[in-house]
C-alpha positions in Angstrom: 0.0 0.0 -0.1 2.8 2.3 0.9 4.3 1.6 -2.6 0.9 2.2 -4.6 0.4 5.7 -2.6 3.9 6.8 -3.0 4.0 6.2 -6.9 0.6 7.8 -7.3 1.6 10.9 -5.5 4.7 11.0 -7.7 2.9 10.7 -10.8 0.4 13.5 -9.7 3.4 15.8 -9.3 4.5 15.6 -12.8 2.4 14.3 -15.5 5.5 13.3 -17.8 6.8 11.0 -15.3 5.0 8.1 -16.9 6.3 8.7 -20.2 9.9 9.3 -18.7 9.6 5.9 -17.1 8.6 4.0 -20.2 10.9 1.2 -21.3 12.6 1.3 -17.8 12.5 -1.3 -15.1 10.0 -0.8 -12.3 10.9 1.3 -9.5 11.2 -0.6 -6.1 11.0 1.7 -3.0 12.0 0.4 0.6 9.2 0.9 3.0 11.6 3.3 5.1 12.9 5.1 2.4 12.4 8.8 1.8 10.7 9.6 -1.7 12.6 12.8 -2.1 16.0 11.3 -1.6 15.4 8.3 -3.8 14.1 10.3 -6.7 16.8 13.0 -6.5 19.7 10.3 -6.7 17.9 8.2 -9.5 16.1 10.8 -11.7 18.1 13.8 -11.4 19.6 13.3 -15.0 16.7 11.9 -16.6 14.2 14.6 -15.5 14.0 18.2 -16.9 16.2 20.7 -15.0 13.3 22.4 -13.1 11.7 19.1 -11.8 15.2 18.1 -10.6 15.8 21.3 -8.8 12.7 20.8 -7.0 13.6 17.4 -5.9 16.9 18.2 -4.1 16.4 19.1 -0.5 17.1 22.5 0.7 20.0 22.9 3.2 17.4 22.8 6.3 16.1 19.5 5.3 19.5 18.0 4.5 20.7 18.5 7.8 18.2 16.0 9.1 19.5 13.5 6.7 22.8 11.5 7.5 25.7 13.8 8.1 27.8 14.9 5.1 31.5 14.7 5.2 33.2 18.0 5.6 34.8 19.3 2.3 38.5 19.4 2.6 39.9 22.7 2.5 41.4 23.5 -0.8 45.2 23.1 -0.6 47.0 26.5 -1.1 50.1 26.6 -3.0 53.1 26.5 -0.8 54.8 29.7 -0.9 58.5 29.7 -1.8 60.5 30.7 1.1 62.3 33.9 0.3 66.1 33.7 -0.2 68.0 35.4 2.3 70.9 36.0 0.2 70.4 38.9 -2.5 71.8 38.5 -5.9 75.3 39.6 -6.3 75.5 42.9 -8.0 77.4 43.0 -11.5 81.1 44.2 -11.5 80.1 47.7 -13.1 77.3 48.2 -10.4 80.2 47.4 -7.8 82.5 49.9 -9.4 80.2 52.5 -9.7 79.2 52.1 -5.9 82.9 52.4 -5.2 83.6 55.7 -7.3 80.5 57.1 -5.6 81.7 56.2 -2.0 85.4 56.8 -2.4 86.3 59.9 -4.4 90.1 59.5 -3.8 91.1 55.8 -4.4 90.4 54.3 -7.8 88.6 50.7 -7.9 91.1 47.8 -7.1 90.5 46.5 -10.8 93.1 49.4 -12.1 95.7 47.7 -10.2 97.3 43.9 -10.5 95.1 41.3 -9.0 96.9 39.2 -6.1 99.3 36.4 -7.4 99.0 33.3 -5.4 101.7 30.8 -6.4 101.9 27.3 -5.1 104.6 26.2 -2.7 106.7 23.2 -3.5 106.9 20.5 -0.8 109.1 17.5 -0.5 106.2 15.2 -2.0 105.5 17.5 -4.7 107.2 16.5 -8.0 109.1 19.2 -10.1 106.7 18.7 -13.1 103.8 19.1 -11.2 105.2 22.0 -9.2 106.1 23.9 -12.7 102.5 22.8 -13.7 100.7 24.4 -11.1 102.9 27.4 -11.1 102.1 28.1 -14.8 98.4 27.6 -14.3 98.7 30.1 -11.5 100.3 32.7 -13.8 97.6 32.1 -16.3 94.7 32.4 -13.9 96.6 35.7 -13.0 96.7 37.2 -16.4 93.0 36.0 -17.2 92.1 37.8 -14.1 93.9 41.1 -15.1 92.5 41.0 -18.8 89.0 40.6 -17.3 89.7 43.5 -15.1 90.7 45.7 -18.3 87.3 44.6 -20.0 85.5 45.5 -16.9 87.3 48.9 -16.6 86.5 49.6 -20.2 82.8 48.9 -19.9 82.6 51.3 -16.8 84.3 54.0 -18.6 82.1 53.9 -21.6 79.1 53.9 -19.5 80.0 57.2 -17.7 79.6 60.5 -19.4 82.4 62.2 -21.1 85.2 63.8 -18.8 84.0 67.3 -17.8 86.3 70.4 -18.8 86.4 71.9 -15.4 88.3 70.0 -12.7 85.4 68.9 -10.6 85.5 65.0 -11.4 86.8 62.9 -8.5 90.2 61.7 -8.3 89.1 58.0 -8.5 87.4 58.5 -11.8 90.3 60.4 -13.3 92.8 57.9 -12.3 90.3 55.2 -13.6 90.3 56.8 -17.2 94.0 57.3 -17.3 95.0 53.8 -16.2 92.3 52.2 -18.6 93.8 54.4 -21.5 97.3 53.1 -20.6 96.2 49.5 -20.4 94.1 49.6 -23.8 97.2 50.7 -25.8 99.2 47.7 -24.5 96.5 45.2 -24.7 96.7 44.0 -28.5 100.4 43.3 -28.4 100.3 41.6 -24.9 97.2 39.3 -25.9 99.1 38.0 -29.0 102.1 37.5 -26.6 100.0 35.5 -24.2 98.4 33.1 -26.9 101.6 32.3 -28.4 103.9 31.9 -25.0 101.0 30.5 -22.7 102.7 29.5 -19.5 106.0 31.0 -20.5 104.7 34.5 -20.5 106.1 35.2 -17.4 109.5 34.7 -18.5 109.1 36.8 -21.8 107.4 39.8 -20.1 110.6 40.3 -17.8 112.6 40.9 -21.0 109.8 43.2 -22.5 108.2 44.8 -19.3 106.9 47.8 -20.9 104.4 46.2 -23.3 102.4 44.5 -20.3 99.1 46.5 -19.1 99.5 47.6 -15.5 96.7 45.1 -14.4 98.8 42.2 -15.8 102.0 43.1 -14.1 103.5 40.4 -11.7 105.0 41.7 -8.4 108.5 40.9 -9.7 107.9 42.5 -12.9 106.7 45.6 -10.9 109.7 45.6 -8.6 112.2 45.4 -11.8 110.5 48.4 -13.6 110.8 50.5 -10.3 114.3 49.6 -9.6 115.3 50.3 -13.3 113.4 53.8 -13.0 115.1 54.8 -9.6 118.5 54.1 -11.2 117.5 56.0 -14.3 116.4 58.8 -11.8 119.6 58.8 -9.8 121.6 59.3 -13.1 119.6 62.1 -14.3 119.8 64.1 -11.1 123.5 63.5 -11.2 123.6 65.1 -14.6 121.3 68.1 -13.5 123.5 68.6 -10.6 126.6 68.7 -12.7 125.1 71.2 -15.2 124.1 73.4 -12.3 127.6 73.4 -10.8 129.6 73.6 -14.3 127.3 76.7 -15.2 126.0 75.2 -18.3 122.2 75.7 -17.0 122.5 79.4 -17.3 120.2 82.0 -18.9 120.7 82.7 -22.6 124.5 81.9 -21.9 124.9 85.0 -20.0 126.4 83.5 -16.9 123.5 84.7 -14.9 121.9 82.2 -12.4 118.4 81.5 -13.0 116.0 80.9 -10.1 114.7 77.1 -9.1 114.6 74.9 -12.0 115.4 77.4 -15.0 119.1 76.5 -14.5 118.2 72.9 -15.7 117.1 71.9 -19.1 113.8 70.5 -19.6 115.0 66.9 -20.9 116.5 66.2 -17.6 113.1 66.8 -16.0 111.5 64.2 -18.3 114.2 61.7 -17.6 113.9 61.9 -13.9 110.2 61.3 -14.3 110.8 58.6 -16.5 108.6 60.4 -19.5 111.0 59.4 -22.3 112.2 56.0 -23.1 115.5 54.5 -22.3 116.8 54.7 -25.6 117.3 58.4 -25.3 119.7 57.8 -22.1 121.9 55.7 -24.4 121.9 58.5 -27.1 122.7 61.2 -24.4 119.9 63.6 -25.9 116.2 64.3 -25.6 114.4 66.4 -28.2 113.5 69.6 -26.4 109.9 69.6 -28.0 109.2 65.9 -26.9 110.4 66.7 -23.3 108.4 69.8 -23.3 105.1 68.2 -24.2 105.4 65.3 -21.8 106.4 67.4 -19.0 103.5 69.9 -19.7 101.0 67.1 -19.2 102.8 65.7 -16.3 102.5 69.4 -14.7 98.8 69.5 -15.5 98.2 66.0 -13.8 100.3 66.5 -10.6 98.8 70.1 -10.0 95.3 68.8 -10.3 95.9 65.6 -8.3 97.5 67.6 -5.4 94.7 69.9 -5.2 92.3 67.0 -5.0 94.3 65.4 -2.0 94.5 69.1 -0.4 90.8 69.7 -0.6 90.0 66.5 1.5 90.7 66.3 5.0 93.5 64.1 5.6 93.6 63.4 2.1 97.1 61.5 2.2 95.9 59.4 5.0 92.8 58.3 3.1 94.7 56.8 0.5 95.1 53.1 0.2 98.8 51.7 0.7 99.1 50.9 -3.0 97.9 54.1 -4.1 100.3 55.9 -1.9 103.2 53.9 -3.5 101.7 55.0 -7.0 101.2 58.7 -6.1 104.9 58.8 -4.9 106.2 57.4 -8.2 104.2 60.0 -10.0 106.3 62.5 -8.3 109.6 61.1 -8.8 110.0 59.7 -5.2 111.8 56.5 -4.7 109.5 53.8 -3.2 111.6 50.4 -3.5 112.1 48.7 0.0 110.4 51.7 1.8 107.7 51.5 4.5 104.1 52.9 3.6 104.1 54.9 6.6 107.4 56.7 5.4 105.9 57.3 2.0 102.9 58.9 3.6 105.1 61.3 5.5 107.1 62.2 2.3 104.0 62.9 0.3 102.5 64.8 3.0 105.8 67.1 2.9 105.6 67.3 -1.0 101.8 68.8 -0.6 103.1 71.4 2.2 105.9 72.6 0.0 104.0 73.1 -3.1 100.9 74.5 -1.5 99.7 78.0 -0.7 101.2 79.9 -3.9 100.0 80.8 -7.4 100.1 78.2 -10.4 103.3 79.4 -11.8 105.1 79.2 -8.4 103.6 75.7 -7.7 105.1 74.5 -10.9 108.5 75.7 -10.3 108.4 74.3 -6.8 107.5 70.9 -8.1 110.3 70.7 -10.7 112.8 71.8 -8.1 111.7 69.0 -5.7 111.8 66.6 -8.6 115.3 67.4 -9.8 117.1 67.7 -6.3 115.5 64.5 -4.8 114.4 64.0 -1.1 117.9 64.4 0.5 117.9 68.0 -0.5 114.3 68.9 0.2 113.9 71.9 2.6 111.9 71.9 5.7 110.3 75.2 4.3 110.3 77.1 1.3 112.7 78.7 -0.2 115.6 76.2 0.0 118.7 77.8 1.5 120.6 76.7 -1.6 118.5 79.0 -4.0 
């Protein structure tokens, strides 16, 4: 009876039920089953959409039925932990940051990189030691060439040098040293490709063709020793000229003040601005000496001014830069303590400061020609 009543009620709800069930197996209902639940499960796909919606129970009715399993929370994509290490900036960015933070010292890429040579032990064979040494030299040269490329990219990315002397010292030295290295790069690159591991032996014979960033410590020392020997010989010649009266004004025998008693080629030889071949000849063209000494004057006057404008300018220089600054001013540096060189450089700035440009040039040339042993404690020197 329950089955007939339930089926009749279902047919009265929707007239199309009979046609929908034609050809299908007869429905069987459990006595305790709910008509709504059975219809929604079995006929939801066969009945039209409006009727199927009516057969679904509302949330209130559904709560009285069997408990439904709770939907699992959607899995959220795991967030990638942020890396603590920031990406390393490019070499160009690092050099620009250095120049902006230090206006006195040029980047370390303008100087030779450190050379680490292997040490030979009792268990190391001679062949293996020589192979490791040659490999260390090749690594050194590759690093030096990479530094030249980095410096070139940095210089090209910067604006053209200004006409006014407001450019920082670090950037000025970067431009000068990069130009120096680029001029020597083609010939040195060919030499490195041909000689390979034997390049250190060849460059000791031809040290001038090597860019500054590719000079090994032994080569740097050899160049400085040779420059100081030339410097001493040129100063002896200049002293002989002064004492013999050859350095007089227009041959009238009148002693000229300061450096006018000495020919300009002597100044160029003391500073190493001309090649050693002119020393063998015993004569330097005056026009060549005048041009190179003029450029040296311009550079040193500007460099001294930048060091004076900074508080404790000499003290802020790195040790390597102190030595290079002394070399630029004709001061001997071989086997000397950096603290002593700082004191000598400060004395140079004191003796050449506080006067006009013409007087500054005269004093600089006098200090170059006479050497530290004859430098006065104050200006003018007693011998003048």
